[in-house]
C-alpha positions as CSV (number, residue, x, y, z in Angstrom):
1,M,-17.5,-15.7,-21.4
2,A,-16.5,-14.6,-17.9
3,T,-19.2,-13.8,-15.5
4,I,-19.1,-11.2,-12.8
5,P,-19.2,-12.7,-9.3
6,T,-22.4,-12.0,-7.3
7,A,-22.4,-10.0,-4.0
8,A,-23.0,-13.3,-2.2
9,T,-20.0,-14.9,-3.7
10,I,-17.7,-11.9,-3.0
11,S,-19.0,-11.5,0.6
12,R,-18.4,-15.1,1.4
13,Y,-14.7,-14.3,1.1
14,W,-14.7,-11.0,3.0
15,W,-11.7,-12.2,5.1
16,A,-9.5,-12.2,1.9
17,W,-10.2,-8.5,1.4
18,L,-9.4,-7.9,5.1
19,I,-6.1,-9.7,4.8
20,R,-5.3,-7.8,1.7
21,G,-6.1,-4.5,3.4
22,I,-4.1,-5.3,6.5
23,A,-1.1,-6.4,4.4
24,A,-1.2,-3.1,2.5
25,V,-1.4,-1.0,5.7
26,I,1.5,-3.0,7.3
27,F,3.6,-2.5,4.1
28,G,2.8,1.2,4.0
29,F,3.8,1.8,7.6
30,L,7.0,-0.3,7.2
31,A,7.9,1.6,4.1
32,W,7.3,4.9,5.9
33,L,9.5,3.8,8.9
34,W,12.3,2.2,6.8
35,P,12.5,3.9,3.4
36,A,16.0,2.7,2.7
37,L,15.0,-0.9,3.4
38,T,12.0,-0.4,1.0
39,W,14.4,0.6,-1.8
40,V,16.6,-2.4,-1.1
41,T,13.5,-4.7,-1.1
42,I,12.3,-3.3,-4.4
43,A,15.7,-3.7,-6.0
44,I,16.0,-7.3,-4.7
45,F,12.6,-8.2,-6.2
46,F,13.6,-6.6,-9.5
47,G,16.9,-8.6,-9.5
48,A,15.0,-11.8,-8.8
49,W,12.5,-11.1,-11.5
50,A,15.2,-10.3,-14.0
51,F,16.9,-13.6,-13.2
52,V,13.8,-15.7,-13.5
53,D,12.8,-13.8,-16.7
54,G,16.3,-14.4,-18.1
55,I,16.2,-18.1,-17.4
56,F,12.8,-18.5,-19.1
57,A,14.1,-16.5,-22.1
58,I,17.0,-18.9,-22.5
59,V,14.6,-21.8,-22.3
60,A,12.5,-20.1,-25.0
61,A,15.7,-19.8,-27.1
62,V,16.5,-23.5,-26.7
63,R,12.9,-24.5,-27.6
64,S,13.0,-22.2,-30.6
65,A,16.3,-23.6,-31.8
66,E,14.9,-27.2,-31.5
67,S,12.0,-26.2,-33.7
68,H,14.4,-24.5,-36.2
69,Q,13.0,-21.0,-35.5
70,S,14.7,-17.7,-34.7
71,W,16.3,-18.3,-31.3
72,W,19.0,-15.6,-30.9
73,P,16.7,-12.7,-29.7
74,F,15.6,-14.9,-26.8
75,L,19.1,-15.9,-26.0
76,I,20.3,-12.3,-25.9
77,E,17.3,-11.3,-23.8
78,G,18.0,-14.2,-21.4
79,I,21.7,-13.3,-21.1
80,V,20.9,-9.6,-20.4
81,G,18.3,-10.6,-17.8
82,I,20.8,-12.8,-16.0
83,L,23.5,-10.1,-16.2
84,I,21.2,-7.5,-14.7
85,A,20.3,-9.9,-11.9
86,A,24.0,-10.6,-11.3
87,I,24.8,-6.8,-11.2
88,T,21.8,-6.4,-8.8
89,F,23.0,-9.0,-6.4
90,Y,26.7,-8.1,-6.7
91,D,26.0,-4.4,-5.7
92,I,22.4,-3.6,-5.1
93,R,23.3,0.1,-5.0
94,I,23.8,0.1,-8.8
95,T,20.2,-1.1,-9.3
96,I,18.8,1.3,-6.8
97,A,20.6,4.2,-8.5
98,A,19.5,3.1,-12.0
99,L,15.9,2.7,-10.9
100,Y,16.0,6.1,-9.2
101,L,17.5,7.8,-12.3
102,T,15.0,6.1,-14.5
103,I,12.1,7.6,-12.5
104,A,13.8,11.1,-12.5
105,V,14.4,11.0,-16.2
106,W,10.9,9.6,-16.9
107,A,9.3,12.4,-14.8
108,F,11.4,15.1,-16.7
109,L,10.7,13.7,-20.2
110,T,7.0,13.2,-19.4
111,G,6.8,16.8,-18.4
112,I,8.4,18.0,-21.6
113,F,5.9,15.9,-23.7
114,E,3.0,17.1,-21.6
115,L,4.0,20.7,-22.4
116,V,4.3,19.9,-26.1
117,A,0.9,18.2,-26.0
118,A,-0.6,21.2,-24.1
119,V,0.6,23.7,-26.7
120,K,-1.0,21.6,-29.4
121,L,-4.2,21.1,-27.3
122,R,-4.5,24.9,-26.8
123,K,-5.2,25.2,-30.5
124,H,-8.4,23.2,-30.0
125,I,-9.4,24.0,-26.4
126,A,-9.4,27.6,-25.1
127,N,-7.7,28.3,-21.8
128,E,-6.4,24.8,-21.4
129,F,-3.8,25.0,-18.6
130,W,-4.1,21.8,-16.6
131,L,-1.8,19.8,-18.8
132,I,0.7,22.7,-18.7
133,V,0.6,22.7,-14.9
134,G,1.0,18.9,-15.0
135,G,4.0,19.2,-17.3
136,I,5.7,21.8,-15.2
137,A,5.1,19.7,-12.1
138,S,6.6,16.7,-13.8
139,I,9.7,18.6,-15.0
140,A,10.1,20.2,-11.5
141,F,9.8,16.8,-9.9
142,G,12.4,15.2,-12.2
143,V,14.8,18.2,-11.7
144,L,14.4,18.1,-8.0
145,M,15.1,14.4,-7.9
146,L,18.3,14.9,-9.8
147,L,19.4,17.9,-7.6
148,W,18.5,16.4,-4.3
149,P,18.5,12.6,-4.7
150,L,18.1,11.7,-1.0
151,I,15.0,13.9,-0.7
152,G,13.6,12.5,-3.9
153,A,14.1,8.9,-2.8
154,L,12.3,9.6,0.4
155,I,9.4,11.3,-1.4
156,I,9.0,8.4,-3.8
157,I,8.9,5.9,-0.9
158,Y,6.6,8.1,1.2
159,I,4.2,8.4,-1.8
160,I,4.2,4.6,-2.2
161,A,3.7,4.2,1.6
162,A,0.8,6.7,1.7
163,Y,-0.9,5.0,-1.2
164,A,-0.5,1.5,0.4
165,I,-2.0,2.8,3.7
166,V,-5.0,4.5,2.1
167,F,-5.6,1.5,-0.2
168,G,-5.3,-0.8,2.8
169,F,-7.8,1.1,4.9
170,M,-10.2,1.1,1.9
171,M,-9.9,-2.7,1.5
172,I,-10.4,-3.1,5.3
173,G,-13.6,-1.0,5.0
174,L,-14.8,-3.0,2.1
175,S,-14.1,-6.3,3.9
176,L,-16.2,-5.1,6.9
177,R,-19.1,-4.2,4.6
178,L,-18.8,-7.6,2.9
179,R,-18.8,-9.3,6.2
180,G,-22.0,-7.5,7.2
181,H,-23.5,-8.5,3.9
182,A,-22.4,-12.2,4.3
183,Q,-24.1,-12.3,7.8
184,T,-27.4,-10.9,6.6
185,P,-29.9,-13.7,6.0
186,A,-31.2,-13.9,2.5
187,S,-34.6,-12.3,2.1
188,P,-37.6,-14.6,1.1
189,A,-37.8,-12.8,-2.2
190,T,-34.3,-13.9,-3.3
191,T,-34.6,-17.6,-2.3
C-alpha cells in the first residue's frame, strides 16, 4: 500500500519544486516569445515518440510471434508509428498541420456533443445553460481555428504558455513555503 509522504519528507526536497517551477516559467516565456518554434518542438517530440513507440510495437510483434501468439496487430502498429515519424522528420509542417487540424476538429465536435448533452440535461435540470455556453464556445473556437489558422495557432501556444507561467509561479511559491518549513526546527512535541 502506498503511503503519502510527510511534510518533512516533501520539504526536504523543496529545491526540486523550485527547479520544476523555474523550468515551467522559462518554458512559458520562451513559448510566448517564439510560438512557431514551440509548434516545431511539439511536432519533433511527437515524431520521436511515434518512432520509439513504433520500434517497441515491432519488438512486441516479434516476441508475440516467438510465443505463437497474435503478432500482426503489433506489427501494423509499429509500421504506422515509424511511418508517422518518417513523415514528421521528412516535412514537419505536415505533422504541425495535422496536429492543428486535430485540435480544431476536436473543439468543433466537442462543442456539438456538449450542445446535445445540454439539451438532454435540460430535461432534468431547469435553466441549465452553462453546458450550452461551453458548447457554443467550443464550436466557435473550432470554426475560428479553421477560418484563421495563424491566429488559432498563436492562441493555442499562448494558452499553453500562460498555463506554464502560472503553474511555474505556483510551484516556486510552494517551494519557498516548503523551504521555510524545512528550516523550521522540529517542536519538542513531535520529537
